[in-house]
C-alpha positions as CSV (number, residue, x, y, z in Angstrom):
1,M,0.6,-45.3,31.3
2,K,-0.7,-42.4,33.4
3,L,0.4,-40.2,29.8
4,I,-2.2,-42.8,27.7
5,L,-4.9,-42.2,30.2
6,K,-4.2,-38.3,29.6
7,L,-4.1,-38.1,26.2
8,L,-7.5,-40.5,26.4
9,A,-8.9,-37.9,28.3
10,G,-7.4,-35.1,25.8
11,M,-9.3,-36.4,23.2
12,A,-12.7,-37.1,24.8
13,V,-12.6,-33.1,26.2
14,G,-11.9,-32.1,22.6
15,L,-14.1,-34.0,21.3
16,L,-16.9,-32.6,23.5
17,L,-15.6,-29.2,23.2
18,G,-15.5,-29.2,19.5
19,L,-19.3,-30.4,19.2
20,Y,-20.9,-27.9,22.1
21,A,-18.5,-25.7,23.1
22,P,-18.9,-21.9,22.1
23,G,-16.9,-19.9,19.3
24,P,-15.0,-17.9,21.7
25,L,-13.7,-20.7,23.5
26,L,-12.9,-22.9,20.3
27,T,-10.9,-19.6,19.6
28,L,-8.6,-19.7,22.3
29,M,-8.0,-23.2,21.7
30,L,-6.9,-22.6,18.4
31,T,-4.8,-20.1,19.5
32,F,-3.0,-22.1,21.9
33,K,-2.8,-24.9,19.5
34,G,-1.1,-22.6,17.1
35,L,1.8,-21.1,19.5
36,F,2.1,-25.0,20.8
37,S,2.7,-26.3,17.3
38,Q,5.4,-23.3,16.7
39,F,6.8,-24.2,19.9
40,I,7.5,-27.6,18.8
41,G,9.2,-26.9,15.6
42,F,11.6,-24.5,17.1
43,M,12.6,-27.5,19.8
44,I,12.8,-30.1,16.6
45,P,16.6,-29.3,15.4
46,L,17.6,-28.6,19.4
47,I,16.5,-32.5,20.0
48,I,18.2,-33.9,17.0
49,V,21.5,-31.9,17.6
50,F,21.8,-32.9,21.0
51,Y,20.3,-36.3,21.0
52,I,22.1,-37.5,17.9
53,M,25.3,-35.7,18.9
54,S,25.3,-37.3,22.1
55,G,24.7,-40.5,21.3
56,I,26.9,-40.9,18.3
57,A,29.6,-39.3,20.7
58,A,29.3,-42.3,23.2
59,L,30.0,-44.8,20.8
60,E,33.2,-44.8,21.4
61,T,33.6,-46.6,24.5
62,G,34.5,-50.2,24.4
63,S,36.2,-52.4,21.9
64,G,35.7,-51.1,18.3
65,R,34.5,-54.9,17.1
66,M,31.7,-55.1,19.4
67,L,31.0,-51.7,19.0
68,G,31.0,-52.1,15.3
69,W,28.5,-55.3,15.4
70,T,26.5,-53.8,17.9
71,V,25.6,-50.9,15.8
72,G,25.5,-52.6,12.6
73,L,22.8,-55.1,13.8
74,A,20.6,-52.6,15.8
75,Y,20.1,-50.2,12.7
76,A,19.7,-53.5,10.1
77,S,17.2,-54.7,12.5
78,T,15.5,-50.9,12.8
79,I,15.6,-50.7,8.7
80,L,14.3,-54.0,8.2
81,S,11.3,-53.2,10.5
82,G,10.4,-50.1,8.9
83,V,10.9,-51.6,5.5
84,L,8.2,-54.5,6.9
85,A,6.0,-51.5,8.6
86,F,5.4,-49.9,5.3
87,A,4.9,-53.0,3.5
88,A,2.4,-53.8,5.2
89,A,0.5,-50.7,5.9
90,S,0.7,-49.5,1.9
91,T,-0.6,-52.9,1.2
92,F,-3.4,-53.5,3.9
93,L,-4.5,-49.9,5.2
94,P,-6.3,-48.5,2.1
95,Q,-8.7,-51.2,2.1
96,W,-8.9,-51.2,5.9
97,L,-9.5,-47.8,6.2
98,G,-11.7,-47.3,3.7
99,A,-13.8,-44.1,3.3
100,A,-12.1,-42.7,6.2
101,A,-8.7,-42.5,4.2
102,A,-10.3,-39.9,2.2
103,A,-11.5,-37.6,4.8
104,P,-9.7,-34.4,5.6
105,V,-8.3,-34.2,8.8
106,A,-9.1,-31.2,9.9
107,A,-10.7,-27.8,8.3
108,N,-10.3,-24.8,10.5
109,K,-14.1,-23.5,10.5
110,L,-13.1,-20.6,13.0
111,A,-9.5,-18.8,13.0
112,P,-7.1,-18.0,16.2
113,L,-6.5,-14.6,17.7
114,F,-3.3,-14.1,16.6
115,K,-0.7,-16.2,14.8
116,L,3.1,-15.9,16.1
117,E,6.0,-17.1,14.3
118,I,9.0,-18.9,16.2
119,K,11.7,-19.8,13.4
120,P,13.5,-22.7,14.9
121,L,17.6,-22.4,14.6
122,F,18.4,-24.0,11.6
123,D,16.5,-26.8,9.5
124,V,15.9,-30.6,10.0
125,M,18.9,-31.2,7.4
126,T,21.3,-29.0,8.7
127,A,20.8,-30.1,12.7
128,L,21.2,-33.3,11.2
129,M,24.5,-32.6,9.6
130,L,25.5,-30.9,12.3
131,A,24.9,-33.4,14.8
132,F,27.1,-35.8,13.0
133,V,30.0,-33.3,12.5
134,F,30.5,-32.9,16.1
135,G,29.3,-36.1,17.4
136,L,31.9,-38.1,15.1
137,G,34.4,-35.3,16.0
138,I,33.9,-35.5,19.6
139,A,33.8,-39.6,19.4
140,A,37.4,-39.0,17.5
141,T,39.3,-36.5,19.1
142,G,38.0,-37.4,22.8
143,A,37.0,-33.5,23.2
144,A,36.0,-33.3,26.9
145,R,34.5,-29.9,26.8
146,L,32.0,-30.6,23.6
147,R,31.1,-33.8,25.0
148,E,30.1,-31.8,28.3
149,I,28.1,-29.4,25.9
150,A,26.5,-32.2,24.3
151,E,25.3,-33.7,27.4
152,Q,24.6,-30.7,29.2
153,G,22.4,-29.6,26.2
154,K,20.8,-32.7,26.1
155,D,20.1,-32.7,29.4
156,I,18.3,-29.4,28.9
157,V,16.4,-30.6,26.0
158,E,15.0,-34.0,28.2
159,M,13.9,-31.3,30.9
160,V,11.7,-29.0,28.7
161,L,10.3,-32.3,27.4
162,A,9.5,-33.8,30.4
163,R,8.6,-30.5,32.4
164,V,6.7,-28.3,29.1
165,L,6.2,-30.3,26.1
166,V,4.8,-33.7,27.3
167,P,2.5,-32.4,30.1
168,L,1.2,-30.0,27.6
169,L,0.5,-32.6,24.7
170,P,-2.8,-33.4,26.5
171,A,-4.1,-30.2,26.1
172,Y,-2.6,-29.8,22.7
173,I,-4.2,-33.0,21.3
174,A,-7.5,-32.1,23.2
175,C,-7.2,-28.5,21.1
176,E,-6.2,-30.6,17.8
177,F,-9.7,-32.9,18.4
178,A,-12.2,-30.2,19.4
179,D,-10.8,-28.5,16.0
180,M,-11.6,-32.3,14.2
181,A,-14.8,-32.4,16.2
182,A,-15.7,-28.6,14.9
183,A,-14.9,-29.8,11.4
184,G,-17.0,-33.2,11.3
185,T,-13.5,-35.4,10.6
186,A,-13.3,-36.6,14.5
187,F,-15.2,-39.9,14.6
188,A,-13.4,-41.0,11.1
189,T,-10.3,-40.2,12.9
190,L,-10.8,-42.4,16.1
191,K,-11.8,-45.4,13.3
192,T,-8.7,-44.8,11.8
193,F,-6.8,-44.9,15.0
194,G,-8.2,-48.2,16.4
195,V,-7.2,-49.7,13.0
196,V,-3.6,-48.5,13.2
197,L,-2.9,-49.3,16.6
198,L,-4.1,-52.9,16.3
199,M,-1.9,-53.6,13.4
200,A,1.4,-51.9,14.9
201,I,0.9,-54.0,17.6
202,A,0.6,-57.3,15.8
203,L,3.6,-56.0,13.4
204,H,5.7,-55.5,16.7
205,W,5.0,-59.8,17.8
206,L,5.7,-60.6,14.0
207,W,8.8,-58.7,14.1
208,L,9.7,-60.7,17.4
209,A,8.8,-64.2,16.2
210,A,10.9,-63.4,12.9
211,L,14.1,-62.2,15.0
212,Y,13.5,-65.4,17.8
213,G,12.8,-67.7,14.6
214,A,15.4,-66.9,12.6
215,S,18.3,-66.5,15.2
216,G,17.2,-69.4,17.1
217,T,17.2,-71.9,13.8
218,L,20.8,-70.2,12.6
219,L,22.0,-70.6,16.1
220,G,21.0,-74.0,16.9
221,R,18.9,-72.7,19.8
222,N,15.0,-73.1,20.9
223,P,13.6,-69.9,20.1
224,L,10.6,-70.2,22.5
225,S,12.9,-70.3,25.2
226,L,15.2,-67.4,24.0
227,L,11.8,-65.2,23.9
228,R,10.7,-66.8,27.1
229,A,13.9,-65.4,28.9
230,M,13.3,-62.0,27.4
231,L,9.7,-61.9,28.7
232,P,10.2,-60.0,31.8
233,A,12.0,-57.5,30.0
234,Y,9.1,-56.8,27.7
235,F,6.9,-56.5,30.4
236,T,8.9,-54.4,32.4
237,A,9.2,-52.1,29.3
238,L,5.4,-52.4,28.5
239,G,4.7,-50.8,32.3
240,T,7.3,-48.2,32.3
241,M,7.5,-46.7,28.7
242,S,11.3,-46.7,29.0
243,S,14.3,-49.0,27.8
244,A,16.3,-47.1,30.0
245,A,14.4,-47.2,32.5
246,T,14.5,-51.1,31.8
247,I,17.8,-51.7,31.7
248,P,18.8,-53.7,34.6
249,V,15.7,-56.0,33.8
250,A,17.2,-56.3,30.6
251,L,20.3,-57.3,31.9
252,R,19.3,-60.3,33.9
253,S,17.1,-61.5,30.7
254,A,19.8,-61.7,28.5
255,G,21.9,-63.4,30.9
256,N,19.3,-66.0,31.2
257,M,19.6,-66.2,27.5
258,K,23.3,-67.5,28.1
259,V,24.8,-64.4,26.5
260,S,28.2,-64.1,28.1
261,P,28.6,-61.1,30.7
262,P,30.7,-59.0,28.7
263,V,28.6,-58.8,25.8
264,V,25.5,-58.4,28.1
265,N,26.9,-55.1,30.1
266,F,28.2,-53.8,26.5
267,V,25.3,-54.4,24.3
268,M,22.3,-54.3,26.3
269,P,22.4,-50.7,27.4
270,L,24.1,-49.4,24.1
271,C,20.8,-50.7,22.6
272,A,18.7,-49.0,24.6
273,T,19.3,-46.1,22.8
274,I,20.3,-47.2,19.1
275,H,17.9,-49.9,18.8
276,L,13.8,-49.1,17.5
277,C,12.9,-51.9,15.5
278,G,9.4,-51.5,17.6
279,S,9.3,-47.4,17.4
280,T,9.9,-47.6,13.7
281,I,7.4,-50.0,13.1
282,T,4.8,-48.0,14.8
283,L,5.8,-44.7,13.0
284,V,6.1,-45.8,9.8
285,S,2.5,-47.4,10.1
286,C,1.2,-44.5,11.8
287,A,2.9,-42.0,9.3
288,T,1.0,-44.2,6.4
289,A,-2.2,-44.0,8.1
290,V,-1.9,-40.2,8.4
291,M,-1.1,-39.8,4.8
292,L,-3.7,-41.7,3.7
293,M,-6.7,-39.7,5.8
294,T,-4.9,-36.0,4.7
295,H,-6.0,-34.3,1.9
296,G,-2.9,-33.5,-0.2
297,L,-1.0,-35.9,0.9
298,E,-0.3,-39.6,-0.9
299,V,1.3,-42.3,0.2
300,P,4.7,-42.3,-1.7
301,G,6.4,-45.1,-3.1
302,W,9.8,-47.0,-1.8
303,D,12.1,-44.0,-3.7
304,V,10.8,-41.6,-0.6
305,M,10.1,-44.3,2.0
306,L,13.5,-45.9,2.2
307,P,15.3,-42.5,2.7
308,F,12.5,-41.7,5.2
309,I,13.2,-45.0,6.9
310,L,16.9,-44.8,7.0
311,L,16.6,-41.2,8.5
312,L,14.3,-42.5,11.1
313,G,16.8,-45.2,12.2
314,V,19.3,-42.3,12.7
315,T,17.3,-39.6,13.9
316,M,16.0,-41.4,17.1
317,V,19.5,-42.0,18.3
318,A,19.3,-41.8,22.2
319,A,15.7,-40.8,22.1
320,P,14.3,-43.5,24.3
321,G,15.5,-42.2,27.1
322,A,13.1,-38.9,27.4
323,P,9.2,-39.1,27.4
324,G,7.7,-38.6,24.0
325,G,11.5,-38.3,22.4
326,G,11.1,-40.8,19.8
327,V,8.0,-39.1,18.0
328,M,9.4,-35.7,18.8
329,S,12.6,-36.5,16.9
330,A,10.8,-37.7,14.0
331,L,8.6,-34.8,13.8
332,G,11.4,-32.9,11.9
333,I,11.6,-35.5,8.9
334,L,8.1,-36.1,8.9
335,S,7.2,-32.3,7.8
336,S,10.7,-32.3,5.6
337,V,10.3,-35.8,3.9
338,L,6.8,-36.6,3.9
339,G,5.6,-32.9,4.1
340,F,3.3,-33.5,6.9
341,P,1.5,-30.3,7.9
342,E,0.7,-29.2,11.8
343,A,-2.6,-31.1,12.0
344,S,-1.0,-34.6,10.9
345,L,2.0,-34.2,13.2
346,A,-0.4,-34.0,16.3
347,L,-1.9,-36.7,14.9
348,M,1.2,-38.9,14.7
349,I,1.8,-37.5,18.4
350,A,-1.4,-38.8,19.5
351,L,-1.1,-42.1,17.2
352,Y,2.3,-42.6,18.4
353,L,2.4,-42.1,22.2
354,A,-1.1,-44.0,22.3
355,Q,0.9,-47.1,21.7
356,D,4.2,-46.3,23.0
357,S,4.7,-49.1,25.8
358,F,3.7,-51.7,22.9
359,G,6.8,-50.3,20.9
360,T,9.2,-49.8,23.7
361,A,8.7,-53.2,24.7
362,C,9.3,-54.5,21.1
363,N,12.7,-52.5,20.9
364,V,13.6,-53.9,24.4
365,A,13.0,-57.5,23.4
366,G,14.5,-57.2,20.0
367,D,17.7,-55.9,22.1
368,G,18.3,-59.9,22.9
369,V,18.6,-61.0,19.7
370,V,21.2,-58.4,18.8
371,A,23.5,-59.8,22.1
372,L,22.8,-62.9,21.0
373,W,24.4,-62.5,17.4
374,V,27.2,-60.4,19.1
375,D,28.3,-62.9,21.3
376,R,28.7,-65.5,18.5
377,L,30.1,-63.5,16.2
378,V,32.7,-61.6,18.7
379,G,32.7,-64.3,21.2
380,R,33.5,-63.5,24.9
381,A,35.8,-60.5,24.7
382,P,37.5,-59.1,27.0
383,Q,35.0,-56.7,29.1
384,P,35.5,-52.8,27.9
385,A,37.2,-50.5,30.7
386,G,34.2,-49.1,33.0
387,E,31.8,-51.6,32.2
388,A,32.7,-53.8,35.0
389,A,30.5,-51.8,37.6
390,V,27.5,-52.8,35.2
391,Q,26.4,-56.1,36.7
392,R,23.3,-58.5,35.9
393,G,20.4,-58.5,37.9
């Protein structure tokens, strides 16, 4: 929650500076914004490579059947939630946003002092393919040294996110809003923020209601009782903004749904990194809104959005373990697939992080449904080696 408050403070300070600050100060802010944006662009392929490589390499633990069902159900839930989000956003947002949808995101009146181009090591699609090849290779061969490199690389990326990128995000957002305030588009943007955030949260609850309603009916369980059992995990995630930090409570909540301990101990920690229904709903909703607001961008059809959603479910693998990891890992395909410019990426960061706790809570609550179905489909499978130490509670 502290990050959200800092982002809100950054927006407020940026608005005031954009309206009243002298030109030289705004020029310095534009210079910082350009440099920080270049650094983010440099980090995006590294985030994708090490997150996905590490996440895929770790999928070798436990029985193959249980792993297959868990990954398949989690990915299906993530993709279907994104489909729901785009269907709702593309239908209702153009009407709800009204004139704000036609406003430009920002139009620079001032230029930065200088520009510095920091080229990434490789583009986004190359990063994705590299992560897949080496991640699957490590899982298949058990290459210990490569696994260690992937884990250590991920640790370094997470450190950069936690100590550099995330702490400086409020300043970056302040610079972006100062630019928009100077251009006269900031207040239309704030109106859009409110509409999109309310819509995303409503879609979270709609998706959870559909998951638990359908699962409870098909499994012969009371949907309300199942959802009530997961509420402690939901509210814990709401406060921590981290799926990983919520794992102990999620284990206990899934156990309260009468899921067998071997399934609980295997599925819940794994889903904390691969089941991202809430995050996907938010990213797709926010992306649709930003495209409506940005001159030069148009909301595409399903031929573009469906591949985008499919990629989104993969690029965010293991991202919930890092602060801001979900949206940071998505920036690459937002720019490469949807054509987002720098200013639109900044808005995506602000929109996503403003409701990150709600998206994380939806992810965690949805994990319980995956555990229910794996328990029914796989049964009380033997507990995987190495998992016995993970106990509920």
